[in-house]
C-alpha positions, 0 to 999 in steps of 0.5 A, a space after each residue: 613527448 617522444 613518439 615511443 610514449 604515444 600512439 599517433 594516427 594518421 588517417 587520410 580519407 578520400 571522401 566527399 560529404 554534404 550537410 547530411 552524410 559523409 562517405 569515406 572511401 579509403 583509410 591508411 593508418 601509419 605510425 606518426 603523422 600529424 596531418 588529417 587530410 579530408 577529400 579534395 572536394 572538402 579541402 577547399 572548405 574544411 581542413 583540420 589539424 590535430 594539434 599534438 598526438 593523443 596522450 594517455 598520460 596527459 589527455 587533451 581536448 582536440 584543438 581544431 583549426 579555425 577553418 572548421 566552420 561546422 563542429 557538427 560535421 567535425 564530430 561526424 568525421 570523428 565518429 566515422 574514424 572511430 568506427 573504421 578503426 575498431 578492427 585495428 583496436 580489437 586485433 592490435 593496432 601494432 599490425 600497422 605500426 613500425 618496429 620502433 613502436 612494437 619494441 616499445 610496447 612494454 613500456 608505452 601506453 597504448 591508445 584505448 588500452 582499456 580495450 586491448 587489455 594492455 598496461 603501461 609501466 608508468 601507470 600502476 595496475 588497478 588490480 593491486 593496491 596503490 602505494 600511499 593510499 590506505 584502503 577502508 576495512 573490508 565489510 564482514 561476511 555476516 552482520 548480526 541483526 540489530 536487537 530491539 531494546 526497550 524499557 518501561 519507566 515507572 509511570 508506564 511510558 515505554 521507550 524502545 529503540 533499534 540501532 542501525 549503522 545508517 547515518 540517519 535516525 527516525 524517532 516517533 512518539 506514538 499514543 493510544 488515542 484516536 477518534 474512538 475516544 471522542 465524545 459528542 462535544 469533542 467530535 473532530 478533536 483528533 483531526 484538529 490535533 493532527 493539524 496542530 502538531 508542532 505548532 506553538 508550545 510553552 517553550 517555543 513559538 511555531 516559527 522557532 520550531 520550524 527554524 530549529 528543524 531546518 537548522 538540523 536538516 530534519 523533517 517532522 510529521 503527524 498522523 491520526 487514525 481511529 485508534 492511535 496518533 503519531 508524531 515523527 521526527 527524521 534527521 541525522 543521528 548526530 542530532 538525536 538529543 535535539 530531536 527528542 527534546 523538540 518532539 517531547 516538548 511539542 507533544 507534552 506542552 502545546 498551548 493551542 493559540 486561538 489564531 493558530 486554531 482558527 487558521 487550521 480550522 479554515 484549512 480543515 474546511 477547505 479539505 472537507 470541500 475537496 472530498 469529492 476529489 477523493 471518492 475512495 476516501 469518502 466511501 471508506 469513511 462512510 463504510 465506518 460511520 454506517 457499518 459500526 455503531 459506537 466508537 468506530 462510527 466516529 468520523 476521522 475527519 472533523 464534521 462541518 458541524 463541529 468546526 464552529 465548536 472546536 476551540 483551545 479549551 476542548 483540545 486541552 481537555 482532550 490532551 490532558 485526559 488521553 495523552 497519559 504515560 501508560 498510553 505513550 511509546 517513544 520509538 526510534 530507529 537508528 539510535 543507540 538505546 543507551 543514548 535514547 534513554 539518557 535523553 528521553 528518561 529525564 523528559 518523560 519520567 515526571 509524567 503522572 501514572 494514571 489508570 489506563 481507561 477501557 477502550 470504547 466499545 463498537 458494534 458492527 451492524 452493517 447498513 447502506 450509505 448513498 450520496 448523490 453527486 454531480 459526477 460522470 462516475 459511480 463509486 461503490 464499496 461493499 464491506 463485511 466485518 472481520 471480527 478479532 482484529 489485530 488481537 487475533 493475530 493469525 486471522 489478521 495475517 490471513 486477511 492481509 494475504 487475502 487482500 493480496 490474493 484479491 488484489 485489483 487496482 486501476 484499469 491502467 497500470 502505471 508500472 507497465 505490463 505485469 504489475 500486479 496483473 496476476 491477482 484475481 481481480 485483475 485476471 477475472 474482472 479488470 481484464 474482462 470488463 472495460 467499463 470498470 475504471 478501478 476495482 480493488 480489494 481493501 481491508 481496515 483492521 483495528 484492535 478487536 475488529 476489522 473490515 474487508 471488502 471491494 471498491 469499484 468505480 464505473 459508469 452509472 449504467 454499468 453499476 448493477 453489473 459491477 455490484 453483482 461482480 463484486 458480490 460474485 468475487 467475494 462469494 467465489 473465494 468462500 467456495 472450497 477449491 476456488 483458490 488454487 495453491 499457485 494463487 495462494 503461494 503467489 499472494 504469500 510471496 507478494 505479502 512477504 516482499 511488501 513487508 520486507 521491502 517496507 522494513 528497509 525504511 527506517 521510518 517504517 521500522 520506527 512506526 512498526 516499533 511504536 504501533 506494535 508496542 501499543 497493540 501487543 506490548 512487544 515487537 514481534 520479530 519478522 521471522 514470526 510473521 514469515 513463519 505464520 505466512 508459510 503456514 496459511 493454507 487454502 482452507 484458511 482462506 476459504 474459512 475466513 471468507 465464509 466468516 466474512 460473508 456471514 456478517 451483515 453487509 455494509 454498502 456505500 455509494 457516491 456519484 450517480 447512485 440512481 442505478 445502484 442496486 438496493 441494499 436488501 437485494 445485495 444482502 440477499 445475494 451475498 448470503 444465498 451463495 455462501 455455504 457458511 449461512 446454511 443454518 436455521 436462523 440464517 435461512 429464516 433471514 433469507 426467507 425474510 429478505 426474499 419476500 422483501 426483495 421480490 415482492 412480485 415474485 419472478 413471474 410477477 405474481 403478488 405475494 400476499 400469503 401469510 404462512 408458507 404452510 397455507 401457501 404450499 397447500 394450494 394446488 393452483 399452478 400459479 402458487 406452485 410457480 411461486 414455490 419453485 421460484 423461491 426454491 430456485 433462489 435459495 441454497 439446497 443445503 438446508 439446516 440439519 433439522 430439515 435434512 434429518 426430519 423433525 418429530 410430529 406433534 402426534 400422541 406417539 411422536 416419531 421421525 418423519 422421513 425427509 422427502 427432498 422433493 416435497 415442497 409442502 413438507 419443506 414449508 411445514 418444517 420452515 413454519 416449525 423452525 419459526 416456532 423453534 427460534 421464536 421468529 415470525 417473519 412471514 
């Protein structure tokens, strides 16, 4: 290869080096010399020959003479050469080149020409098409979003799909069936059905199902909740027919073999034994079983008492009763609707059309759950009802924003500084109290009701303070003006971000399709959700917080629960500072709780007076102190009956002028309120 097509370097270095460093003293580049000479101190031990020049057209790996005993030191030498030559490359290596090299620049590739911006005539430029290479078509500037298409078969089965250009597809079978439909005899069936998903069917053994899924590189999963169940299949969209057929067969035709049931029951028993490793999940279950009376109180996890009773007969009866056509939705993401219909309709159209049963009723009652365990931590959850659930769409969206506004998490953020640190529970609680291991808001929404609350994990001695903090934070958001517009805007944007990023997953899109069709009978567009988010105001947050706190408290604790405050005390505290409780019945309830929580009064005097009117008429200082104690603990926003006055029982009734400083008048009116609402708490 001629010198005109090369850029050869001859570097003569007078240097000395030892095992740790190299100290170059001089460098002299020229046009074409092949010998690389090291300093005299090193020549006796090291001598390198660059065999051939560096070629851009035909890159070569440097061959080093065998006298180089240390590759590590040779690499150090090359690094120094590159560093020292950097000015030459930047300003143009031809300053030191001969005229022959200069005259051939236009036709010669230059070493490191990608740094100098020069091109070679023998190589095509990268900014123009390469001859003989066909380029793929350009992407359009705008792509029309995929539309959701659906069809309801004659028997009530709904099939819905949203196409996408992605190569993969996700298909899900969703059923309006969960633990709320369990009876005392079938308790735990939902949990076991989740475990029995994709086991043996009438047409396939469990082994064959596994092999067929593996053959197409797919993955299957099942999940159960209190109101719905889901079976999902993910694979490449070229296997849609196989996916649909296997999914329908697994859901419609399970056989529930005895040995498979026994194996899964053992796994459930092990799962129940490890619940102590998940205290937050245990408390969430306890909140539902304690706070609700009725269907939602049914445990999502199979109780140990049911493990010896569950068998294939119970599962078959449960499936035949609840896996019916009107309660099924087959949803797909990444699948053309026409293809899905052509495969699924013949497999599902023979299901009988039956009357859809009424959803079992649940009543929120509140309550207290405590479980002592050998643990160095105490876990506490406080929750209140959110009536309406998903069917009250606006309040469900507000509740989602409220959870994002409250935020919280662990005392250590794995995502580094700034991850979620602007939420109220991080700024106001976790940053202030190092005793808290975790402190976070949670919600659990169902079709017609829901729960919202705070979960805390801390040391046993800090539990009373942690519970008070949780109550205080819930009360704070119910007070007008406590939530700023900046905080609300940040929470709304975080909610938008979470939803939109989740919808980039085809599996979540499939789940969204299936669950929305089960709940609403349609898939509401994401623009509808974003518009509803933008319309939320600070007043909406305050109103829903007040509505939440007006419901009974549900409290659950696990671990060292000795220091957990009494349920009555926390109920009383949560109501006293909530303005939404300022009605006559709520105030009377506060009086009852006051007497129960403070039987000795704040100063230790025993409360043994039956009627407040009799108590108030006493002139003793001791009893007057008790009156003041109660007035200090109760809100000063009294019911309208007290503020406006009431009619006396004299022959000529007239308004009694309200005197806010008269304790005796207040307690006399409390007595009349008891008579009006037909209660007698004292």
